[in-house]
TIVO-2410 file (N, C-alpha, C; in nm, 3 decimals):
# residues 147
REC num residu      c1      c2      c3 atome chaine
REC   1      M  20.117  -6.275 -18.154     N      A
REC   1      M  20.075  -6.330 -17.977    CA      A
REC   1      M  19.972  -6.298 -17.936     C      A
REC   2      L  19.846  -6.430 -17.884     N      A
REC   2      L  19.700  -6.439 -17.797    CA      A
REC   2      L  19.699  -6.377 -17.676     C      A
REC   3      L  19.679  -6.331 -17.642     N      A
REC   3      L  19.579  -6.294 -17.453    CA      A
REC   3      L  19.486  -6.365 -17.460     C      A
REC   4      S  19.483  -6.502 -17.409     N      A
REC   4      S  19.340  -6.550 -17.404    CA      A
REC   4      S  19.243  -6.525 -17.239     C      A
REC   5      T  19.371  -6.421 -17.209     N      A
REC   5      T  19.303  -6.391 -17.015    CA      A
REC   5      T  19.347  -6.286 -16.963     C      A
REC   6      P  19.268  -6.231 -16.871     N      A
REC   6      P  19.360  -6.106 -16.864    CA      A
REC   6      P  19.425  -6.198 -16.782     C      A
REC   7      E  19.509  -6.261 -16.676     N      A
REC   7      E  19.585  -6.317 -16.634    CA      A
REC   7      E  19.770  -6.335 -16.774     C      A
REC   8      D  19.679  -6.361 -16.854     N      A
REC   8      D  19.777  -6.359 -16.999    CA      A
REC   8      D  19.846  -6.226 -17.014     C      A
REC   9      S  19.741  -6.073 -17.016     N      A
REC   9      S  19.801  -5.993 -16.977    CA      A
REC   9      S  19.896  -5.946 -16.889     C      A
REC  10      L  19.865  -5.949 -16.768     N      A
REC  10      L  19.959  -5.937 -16.621    CA      A
REC  10      L  20.035  -6.062 -16.659     C      A
REC  11      D  20.040  -6.096 -16.668     N      A
REC  11      D  20.150  -6.218 -16.758    CA      A
REC  11      D  20.267  -6.190 -16.820     C      A
REC  12      L  20.239  -6.086 -16.893     N      A
REC  12      L  20.334  -6.031 -17.067    CA      A
REC  12      L  20.370  -5.890 -16.918     C      A
REC  13      G  20.341  -5.834 -16.932     N      A
REC  13      G  20.354  -5.744 -16.783    CA      A
REC  13      G  20.500  -5.754 -16.688     C      A
REC  14      R  20.435  -5.885 -16.610     N      A
REC  14      R  20.613  -5.933 -16.596    CA      A
REC  14      R  20.707  -5.974 -16.620     C      A
REC  15      K  20.679  -6.025 -16.795     N      A
REC  15      K  20.804  -6.065 -16.799    CA      A
REC  15      K  20.874  -5.950 -16.874     C      A
REC  16      L  20.857  -5.842 -16.906     N      A
REC  16      L  20.844  -5.704 -16.982    CA      A
REC  16      L  20.928  -5.624 -16.859     C      A
REC  17      A  20.883  -5.659 -16.713     N      A
REC  17      A  20.956  -5.547 -16.603    CA      A
REC  17      A  21.080  -5.660 -16.562     C      A
REC  18      A  21.108  -5.767 -16.637     N      A
REC  18      A  21.217  -5.830 -16.601    CA      A
REC  18      A  21.354  -5.759 -16.742     C      A
REC  19      I  21.254  -5.683 -16.871     N      A
REC  19      I  21.422  -5.651 -16.900    CA      A
REC  19      I  21.403  -5.465 -17.000     C      A
REC  20      V  21.341  -5.399 -16.887     N      A
REC  20      V  21.232  -5.293 -16.920    CA      A
REC  20      V  21.391  -5.203 -16.759     C      A
REC  21      R  21.448  -5.111 -16.902     N      A
REC  21      R  21.502  -5.015 -16.833    CA      A
REC  21      R  21.505  -4.834 -16.833     C      A
REC  22      P  21.592  -4.755 -16.760     N      A
REC  22      P  21.526  -4.647 -16.762    CA      A
REC  22      P  21.536  -4.582 -16.892     C      A
REC  23      G  21.440  -4.526 -16.897     N      A
REC  23      G  21.452  -4.453 -17.075    CA      A
REC  23      G  21.416  -4.502 -17.212     C      A
REC  24      D  21.337  -4.626 -17.117     N      A
REC  24      D  21.290  -4.705 -17.227    CA      A
REC  24      D  21.121  -4.645 -17.165     C      A
REC  25      V  21.036  -4.637 -17.334     N      A
REC  25      V  20.897  -4.623 -17.390    CA      A
REC  25      V  20.809  -4.764 -17.394     C      A
REC  26      I  20.716  -4.793 -17.329     N      A
REC  26      I  20.636  -4.870 -17.392    CA      A
REC  26      I  20.565  -4.819 -17.411     C      A
REC  27      A  20.432  -4.806 -17.514     N      A
REC  27      A  20.356  -4.784 -17.586    CA      A
REC  27      A  20.259  -4.879 -17.615     C      A
REC  28      L  20.135  -4.834 -17.537     N      A
REC  28      L  20.030  -4.903 -17.573    CA      A
REC  28      L  19.924  -4.867 -17.561     C      A
REC  29      S  19.850  -4.984 -17.699     N      A
REC  29      S  19.750  -4.922 -17.791    CA      A
REC  29      S  19.640  -4.983 -17.804     C      A
REC  30      G  19.517  -4.961 -17.822     N      A
REC  30      G  19.385  -5.066 -17.792    CA      A
REC  30      G  19.279  -4.917 -17.759     C      A
REC  31      P  19.184  -5.041 -17.793     N      A
REC  31      P  19.028  -4.934 -17.739    CA      A
REC  31      P  19.078  -4.970 -17.605     C      A
REC  32      L  18.941  -4.930 -17.550     N      A
REC  32      L  18.888  -4.931 -17.422    CA      A
REC  32      L  18.890  -5.055 -17.349     C      A
REC  33      G  18.879  -5.101 -17.259     N      A
REC  33      G  18.918  -5.271 -17.172    CA      A
REC  33      G  18.975  -5.353 -17.225     C      A
REC  34      A  19.118  -5.297 -17.363     N      A
REC  34      A  19.149  -5.409 -17.432    CA      A
REC  34      A  19.267  -5.484 -17.351     C      A
REC  35      G  19.294  -5.396 -17.224     N      A
REC  35      G  19.390  -5.479 -17.165    CA      A
REC  35      G  19.551  -5.379 -17.125     C      A
REC  36      K  19.483  -5.287 -17.154     N      A
REC  36      K  19.609  -5.214 -17.167    CA      A
REC  36      K  19.727  -5.202 -17.023     C      A
REC  37      T  19.550  -5.127 -16.954     N      A
REC  37      T  19.635  -5.110 -16.782    CA      A
REC  37      T  19.647  -5.253 -16.677     C      A
REC  38      S  19.579  -5.334 -16.761     N      A
REC  38      S  19.618  -5.518 -16.743    CA      A
REC  38      S  19.738  -5.497 -16.746     C      A
REC  39      I  19.851  -5.471 -16.864     N      A
REC  39      I  20.031  -5.559 -16.887    CA      A
REC  39      I  20.037  -5.407 -16.776     C      A
REC  40      A  20.028  -5.321 -16.755     N      A
REC  40      A  20.089  -5.228 -16.666    CA      A
REC  40      A  20.081  -5.281 -16.475     C      A
REC  41      R  20.003  -5.282 -16.458     N      A
REC  41      R  19.967  -5.362 -16.366    CA      A
REC  41      R  20.121  -5.511 -16.322     C      A
REC  42      G  20.072  -5.554 -16.406     N      A
REC  42      G  20.144  -5.685 -16.432    CA      A
REC  42      G  20.283  -5.611 -16.395     C      A
REC  43      L  20.377  -5.491 -16.505     N      A
REC  43      L  20.475  -5.495 -16.458    CA      A
REC  43      L  20.563  -5.411 -16.398     C      A
REC  44      L  20.357  -5.333 -16.364     N      A
REC  44      L  20.442  -5.193 -16.225    CA      A
REC  44      L  20.438  -5.344 -16.075     C      A
REC  45      A  20.363  -5.464 -16.093     N      A
REC  45      A  20.351  -5.552 -15.983    CA      A
REC  45      A  20.511  -5.643 -15.996     C      A
REC  46      A  20.567  -5.677 -15.968     N      A
REC  46      A  20.669  -5.678 -16.059    CA      A
REC  46      A  20.819  -5.616 -16.085     C      A
REC  47      L  20.759  -5.420 -16.050     N      A
REC  47      L  20.898  -5.375 -16.043    CA      A
REC  47      L  20.875  -5.388 -15.885     C      A
REC  48      G  20.819  -5.447 -15.790     N      A
REC  48      G  20.757  -5.419 -15.658    CA      A
REC  48      G  20.620  -5.363 -15.593     C      A
REC  49      L  20.571  -5.277 -15.663     N      A
REC  49      L  20.484  -5.225 -15.650    CA      A
REC  49      L  20.395  -5.321 -15.585     C      A
REC  50      E  20.342  -5.293 -15.489     N      A
REC  50      E  20.257  -5.417 -15.381    CA      A
REC  50      E  20.129  -5.372 -15.349     C      A
REC  51      E  20.048  -5.227 -15.397     N      A
REC  51      E  19.895  -5.228 -15.411    CA      A
REC  51      E  19.901  -5.260 -15.561     C      A
REC  52      E  19.810  -5.272 -15.606     N      A
REC  52      E  19.754  -5.256 -15.723    CA      A
REC  52      E  19.794  -5.141 -15.812     C      A
REC  53      A  19.844  -5.077 -15.890     N      A
REC  53      A  19.805  -4.979 -15.946    CA      A
REC  53      A  19.718  -4.913 -16.034     C      A
REC  54      P  19.664  -4.765 -16.024     N      A
REC  54      P  19.498  -4.725 -16.035    CA      A
REC  54      P  19.528  -4.741 -16.149     C      A
REC  55      S  19.407  -4.734 -16.243     N      A
REC  55      S  19.447  -4.601 -16.375    CA      A
REC  55      S  19.443  -4.483 -16.392     C      A
REC  56      P  19.561  -4.465 -16.461     N      A
REC  56      P  19.615  -4.281 -16.429    CA      A
REC  56      P  19.539  -4.202 -16.554     C      A
REC  57      S  19.400  -4.285 -16.512     N      A
REC  57      S  19.298  -4.212 -16.633    CA      A
REC  57      S  19.285  -4.061 -16.604     C      A
REC  58      F  19.277  -4.040 -16.475     N      A
REC  58      F  19.174  -3.869 -16.450    CA      A
REC  58      F  19.320  -3.866 -16.397     C      A
REC  59      A  19.422  -3.874 -16.353     N      A
REC  59      A  19.566  -3.809 -16.331    CA      A
REC  59      A  19.661  -3.815 -16.447     C      A
REC  60      I  19.619  -3.860 -16.552     N      A
REC  60      I  19.726  -3.868 -16.592    CA      A
REC  60      I  19.824  -3.940 -16.630     C      A
REC  61      V  19.898  -3.867 -16.507     N      A
REC  61      V  20.055  -3.879 -16.487    CA      A
REC  61      V  20.054  -4.006 -16.355     C      A
REC  62      Q  20.081  -4.087 -16.317     N      A
REC  62      Q  20.105  -4.125 -16.236    CA      A
REC  62      Q  20.241  -4.207 -16.161     C      A
REC  63      S  20.309  -4.113 -16.066     N      A
REC  63      S  20.416  -4.164 -16.114    CA      A
REC  63      S  20.452  -4.246 -15.983     C      A
REC  64      Y  20.624  -4.342 -15.978     N      A
REC  64      Y  20.668  -4.447 -15.867    CA      A
REC  64      Y  20.787  -4.450 -15.909     C      A
REC  65      E  20.847  -4.412 -15.805     N      A
REC  65      E  20.947  -4.364 -15.741    CA      A
REC  65      E  21.043  -4.492 -15.683     C      A
REC  66      P  21.180  -4.564 -15.655     N      A
REC  66      P  21.259  -4.655 -15.551    CA      A
REC  66      P  21.222  -4.598 -15.485     C      A
REC  67      P  21.196  -4.666 -15.331     N      A
REC  67      P  21.192  -4.828 -15.313    CA      A
REC  67      P  21.063  -4.888 -15.330     C      A
REC  68      E  20.991  -4.777 -15.392     N      A
REC  68      E  20.821  -4.788 -15.413    CA      A
REC  68      E  20.884  -4.971 -15.525     C      A
REC  69      V  20.891  -4.898 -15.635     N      A
REC  69      V  20.964  -5.044 -15.689    CA      A
REC  69      V  21.100  -4.995 -15.747     C      A
REC  70      R  21.096  -5.061 -15.811     N      A
REC  70      R  21.283  -5.110 -15.859    CA      A
REC  70      R  21.329  -5.031 -15.944     C      A
REC  71      L  21.290  -4.881 -16.061     N      A
REC  71      L  21.348  -4.814 -16.090    CA      A
REC  71      L  21.222  -4.674 -16.157     C      A
REC  72      P  21.238  -4.610 -16.161     N      A
REC  72      P  21.139  -4.481 -16.150    CA      A
REC  72      P  21.073  -4.529 -16.302     C      A
REC  73      V  20.946  -4.489 -16.286     N      A
REC  73      V  20.809  -4.536 -16.329    CA      A
REC  73      V  20.750  -4.420 -16.364     C      A
REC  74      L  20.646  -4.310 -16.465     N      A
REC  74      L  20.531  -4.292 -16.497    CA      A
REC  74      L  20.495  -4.344 -16.622     C      A
REC  75      H  20.357  -4.373 -16.526     N      A
REC  75      H  20.239  -4.458 -16.595    CA      A
REC  75      H  20.161  -4.355 -16.673     C      A
REC  76      V  20.160  -4.328 -16.786     N      A
REC  76      V  20.059  -4.222 -16.851    CA      A
REC  76      V  19.966  -4.244 -16.902     C      A
REC  77      D  19.844  -4.184 -16.902     N      A
REC  77      D  19.709  -4.236 -16.998    CA      A
REC  77      D  19.668  -4.138 -17.087     C      A
REC  78      L  19.702  -4.074 -17.153     N      A
REC  78      L  19.652  -3.984 -17.321    CA      A
REC  78      L  19.537  -3.982 -17.299     C      A
REC  79      Y  19.452  -4.072 -17.303     N      A
REC  79      Y  19.292  -4.079 -17.274    CA      A
REC  79      Y  19.230  -3.965 -17.329     C      A
REC  80      R  19.241  -3.817 -17.216     N      A
REC  80      R  19.215  -3.701 -17.232    CA      A
REC  80      R  19.264  -3.623 -17.291     C      A
REC  81      I  19.377  -3.648 -17.319     N      A
REC  81      I  19.450  -3.547 -17.373    CA      A
REC  81      I  19.387  -3.460 -17.479     C      A
REC  82      E  19.315  -3.340 -17.505     N      A
REC  82      E  19.293  -3.332 -17.688    CA      A
REC  82      E  19.370  -3.237 -17.757     C      A
REC  83      D  19.474  -3.229 -17.700     N      A
REC  83      D  19.566  -3.072 -17.739    CA      A
REC  83      D  19.671  -3.162 -17.774     C      A
REC  84      P  19.779  -3.167 -17.864     N      A
REC  84      P  19.930  -3.251 -17.874    CA      A
REC  84      P  20.002  -3.148 -17.730     C      A
REC  85      D  19.975  -3.007 -17.736     N      A
REC  85      D  20.044  -2.926 -17.698    CA      A
REC  85      D  20.048  -2.908 -17.489     C      A
REC  86      E  19.934  -2.978 -17.522     N      A
REC  86      E  19.902  -3.036 -17.377    CA      A
REC  86      E  20.042  -3.127 -17.275     C      A
REC  87      A  20.056  -3.223 -17.372     N      A
REC  87      A  20.187  -3.311 -17.348    CA      A
REC  87      A  20.319  -3.174 -17.305     C      A
REC  88      E  20.312  -3.087 -17.366     N      A
REC  88      E  20.425  -3.051 -17.275    CA      A
REC  88      E  20.376  -3.042 -17.189     C      A
REC  89      E  20.350  -2.972 -17.114     N      A
REC  89      E  20.328  -2.967 -16.967    CA      A
REC  89      E  20.340  -3.074 -16.850     C      A
REC  90      L  20.327  -3.191 -16.910     N      A
REC  90      L  20.342  -3.347 -16.847    CA      A
REC  90      L  20.499  -3.356 -16.828     C      A
REC  91      G  20.556  -3.295 -16.922     N      A
REC  91      G  20.719  -3.324 -16.878    CA      A
REC  91      G  20.748  -3.460 -16.928     C      A
REC  92      L  20.679  -3.483 -17.060     N      A
REC  92      L  20.750  -3.624 -17.031    CA      A
REC  92      L  20.886  -3.698 -17.127     C      A
REC  93      D  20.892  -3.525 -17.198     N      A
REC  93      D  21.073  -3.562 -17.289    CA      A
REC  93      D  21.178  -3.562 -17.119     C      A
REC  94      D  21.145  -3.464 -17.066     N      A
REC  94      D  21.278  -3.428 -16.961    CA      A
REC  94      D  21.269  -3.573 -16.807     C      A
REC  95      A  21.118  -3.682 -16.872     N      A
REC  95      A  21.097  -3.792 -16.798    CA      A
REC  95      A  21.212  -3.879 -16.796     C      A
REC  96      R  21.192  -3.883 -16.937     N      A
REC  96      R  21.266  -3.979 -17.000    CA      A
REC  96      R  21.400  -4.022 -16.999     C      A
REC  97      A  21.517  -3.966 -16.949     N      A
REC  97      A  21.643  -3.965 -16.844    CA      A
REC  97      A  21.594  -4.107 -16.836     C      A
REC  98      N  21.561  -4.036 -16.757     N      A
REC  98      N  21.587  -4.162 -16.619    CA      A
REC  98      N  21.444  -4.253 -16.560     C      A
REC  99      S  21.317  -4.287 -16.624     N      A
REC  99      S  21.250  -4.314 -16.585    CA      A
REC  99      S  21.239  -4.410 -16.682     C      A
REC 100      L  21.116  -4.507 -16.678     N      A
REC 100      L  21.080  -4.627 -16.752    CA      A
REC 100      L  20.915  -4.560 -16.793     C      A
REC 101      L  20.876  -4.502 -16.879     N      A
REC 101      L  20.753  -4.439 -16.880    CA      A
REC 101      L  20.645  -4.557 -17.008     C      A
REC 102      I  20.496  -4.516 -16.979     N      A
REC 102      I  20.493  -4.679 -17.005    CA      A
REC 102      I  20.350  -4.630 -17.027     C      A
REC 103      V  20.251  -4.598 -17.191     N      A
REC 103      V  20.197  -4.483 -17.185    CA      A
REC 103      V  20.050  -4.521 -17.295     C      A
REC 104      E  19.945  -4.535 -17.245     N      A
REC 104      E  19.845  -4.592 -17.216    CA      A
REC 104      E  19.788  -4.428 -17.369     C      A
REC 105      W  19.735  -4.506 -17.440     N      A
REC 105      W  19.637  -4.445 -17.579    CA      A
REC 105      W  19.777  -4.368 -17.655     C      A
REC 106      P  19.897  -4.364 -17.680     N      A
REC 106      P  19.991  -4.283 -17.765    CA      A
REC 106      P  19.975  -4.199 -17.867     C      A
REC 107      E  19.821  -4.233 -17.963     N      A
REC 107      E  19.834  -4.267 -18.069    CA      A
REC 107      E  19.797  -4.073 -18.014     C      A
REC 108      R  19.743  -3.999 -17.942     N      A
REC 108      R  19.650  -3.914 -17.942    CA      A
REC 108      R  19.784  -3.775 -17.923     C      A
REC 109      L  19.935  -3.878 -17.922     N      A
REC 109      L  20.007  -3.792 -17.984    CA      A
REC 109      L  20.099  -3.792 -18.116     C      A
REC 110      D  20.118  -3.713 -18.182     N      A
REC 110      D  20.224  -3.729 -18.297    CA      A
REC 110      D  20.332  -3.875 -18.266     C      A
REC 111      E  20.333  -3.927 -18.342     N      A
REC 111      E  20.469  -4.029 -18.356    CA      A
REC 111      E  20.600  -4.020 -18.328     C      A
REC 112      H  20.683  -3.905 -18.384     N      A
REC 112      H  20.747  -3.857 -18.286    CA      A
REC 112      H  20.813  -3.885 -18.169     C      A
REC 113      W  20.714  -3.913 -18.128     N      A
REC 113      W  20.735  -3.845 -17.935    CA      A
REC 113      W  20.780  -4.011 -17.890     C      A
REC 114      W  20.723  -4.132 -17.929     N      A
REC 114      W  20.702  -4.264 -17.985    CA      A
REC 114      W  20.823  -4.327 -18.114     C      A
REC 115      R  20.959  -4.266 -18.149     N      A
REC 115      R  20.996  -4.343 -18.218    CA      A
REC 115      R  21.069  -4.491 -18.168     C      A
REC 116      D  21.146  -4.462 -18.054     N      A
REC 116      D  21.155  -4.534 -18.004    CA      A
REC 116      D  21.065  -4.653 -17.886     C      A
REC 117      A  21.028  -4.579 -17.907     N      A
REC 117      A  20.881  -4.724 -17.783    CA      A
REC 117      A  20.824  -4.892 -17.873     C      A
REC 118      L  20.834  -4.958 -17.786     N      A
REC 118      L  20.796  -5.082 -17.822    CA      A
REC 118      L  20.679  -5.039 -17.755     C      A
REC 119      W  20.636  -5.072 -17.966     N      A
REC 119      W  20.471  -5.005 -17.953    CA      A
REC 119      W  20.371  -5.160 -17.972     C      A
REC 120      L  20.255  -5.156 -17.863     N      A
REC 120      L  20.126  -5.303 -17.820    CA      A
REC 120      L  20.074  -5.269 -17.800     C      A
REC 121      T  20.016  -5.257 -17.988     N      A
REC 121      T  19.874  -5.265 -17.978    CA      A
REC 121      T  19.804  -5.375 -17.935     C      A
REC 122      L  19.666  -5.414 -17.876     N      A
REC 122      L  19.599  -5.530 -17.875    CA      A
REC 122      L  19.458  -5.501 -17.900     C      A
REC 123      D  19.430  -5.578 -17.968     N      A
REC 123      D  19.257  -5.571 -18.073    CA      A
REC 123      D  19.181  -5.705 -17.967     C      A
REC 124      V  19.079  -5.653 -17.955     N      A
REC 124      V  18.953  -5.814 -17.921    CA      A
REC 124      V  18.935  -5.878 -18.014     C      A
REC 125      T  18.916  -6.003 -17.973     N      A
REC 125      T  18.899  -6.073 -18.118    CA      A
REC 125      T  18.761  -6.124 -18.061     C      A
REC 126      P  18.680  -6.195 -18.190     N      A
REC 126      P  18.556  -6.246 -18.120    CA      A
REC 126      P  18.495  -6.276 -18.061     C      A
REC 127      D  18.645  -6.404 -18.016     N      A
REC 127      D  18.568  -6.432 -17.877    CA      A
REC 127      D  18.661  -6.420 -17.718     C      A
REC 128      G  18.647  -6.262 -17.781     N      A
REC 128      G  18.707  -6.224 -17.652    CA      A
REC 128      G  18.848  -6.182 -17.606     C      A
REC 129      A  18.955  -6.283 -17.668     N      A
REC 129      A  19.087  -6.269 -17.629    CA      A
REC 129      A  19.166  -6.151 -17.687     C      A
REC 130      R  19.267  -6.088 -17.674     N      A
REC 130      R  19.296  -6.026 -17.720    CA      A
REC 130      R  19.434  -6.093 -17.821     C      A
REC 131      A  19.471  -5.973 -17.921     N      A
REC 131      A  19.528  -6.001 -18.081    CA      A
REC 131      A  19.644  -5.918 -17.989     C      A
REC 132      L  19.761  -5.897 -17.998     N      A
REC 132      L  19.920  -5.804 -17.876    CA      A
REC 132      L  19.918  -5.820 -18.072     C      A
REC 133      T  19.968  -5.700 -18.147     N      A
REC 133      T  20.092  -5.739 -18.228    CA      A
REC 133      T  20.227  -5.633 -18.194     C      A
REC 134      A  20.288  -5.666 -18.212     N      A
REC 134      A  20.460  -5.566 -18.121    CA      A
REC 134      A  20.490  -5.529 -18.251     C      A
REC 135      K  20.528  -5.338 -18.278     N      A
REC 135      K  20.632  -5.305 -18.318    CA      A
REC 135      K  20.725  -5.252 -18.238     C      A
REC 136      V  20.841  -5.344 -18.294     N      A
REC 136      V  20.951  -5.280 -18.191    CA      A
REC 136      V  21.122  -5.295 -18.306     C      A
REC 137      P  21.122  -5.166 -18.195     N      A
REC 137      P  21.227  -5.094 -18.247    CA      A
REC 137      P  21.396  -5.072 -18.230     C      A
REC 138      A  21.486  -5.037 -18.285     N      A
REC 138      A  21.626  -5.128 -18.257    CA      A
REC 138      A  21.688  -5.070 -18.076     C      A
REC 139      A  21.650  -5.044 -18.050     N      A
REC 139      A  21.696  -5.086 -17.884    CA      A
REC 139      A  21.628  -5.100 -17.857     C      A
REC 140      W  21.521  -5.230 -17.849     N      A
REC 140      W  21.478  -5.272 -17.771    CA      A
REC 140      W  21.447  -5.469 -17.877     C      A
REC 141      K  21.555  -5.494 -17.980     N      A
REC 141      K  21.586  -5.608 -18.044    CA      A
REC 141      K  21.631  -5.705 -17.963     C      A
REC 142      D  21.705  -5.739 -17.921     N      A
REC 142      D  21.804  -5.718 -17.859    CA      A
REC 142      D  21.778  -5.800 -17.731     C      A
REC 143      R  21.655  -5.788 -17.703     N      A
REC 143      R  21.582  -5.753 -17.544    CA      A
REC 143      R  21.408  -5.839 -17.551     C      A
REC 144      W  21.389  -5.776 -17.666     N      A
REC 144      W  21.255  -5.783 -17.693    CA      A
REC 144      W  21.185  -5.974 -17.683     C      A
REC 145      L  21.099  -5.983 -17.575     N      A
REC 145      L  21.048  -6.164 -17.527    CA      A
REC 145      L  21.030  -6.225 -17.705     C      A
REC 146      L  20.963  -6.192 -17.785     N      A
REC 146      L  20.928  -6.304 -17.895    CA      A
REC 146      L  21.006  -6.250 -18.017     C      A
REC 147      T  21.096  -6.197 -17.988     N      A
REC 147      T  21.170  -6.241 -18.097    CA      A
REC 147      T  21.359  -6.364 -18.046     C      A
***
């Protein structure tokens, strides 16, 4: 899939909002500036967030709860995580049970953390568009909008 404009990234996030549920994990991978946060912002806006979602780069975890959004969401940015042991302190495993996890820079942790995640990878093309590839686990096969 090709995301030609930043609006396309926001639109993808909005479409994802229609199919997510508590317990889901969306892993967003790609270089700085590829549009990971734009997808998350579109998703959060479609879930009801009225203001623009901040990037969780410095906070690492930004949480949202109803009635601010339709379901509990943790927006996680692992860019600054240097040691996988640091992730234990974030409580991501516990949060998965009743929240949607949107995780930027998931490659900072071992793949076992994301075995059931919808893994979206963004690559910047020479013309500035974003090429999106998806790794779709069994839990998402009947919901993933591009199948």
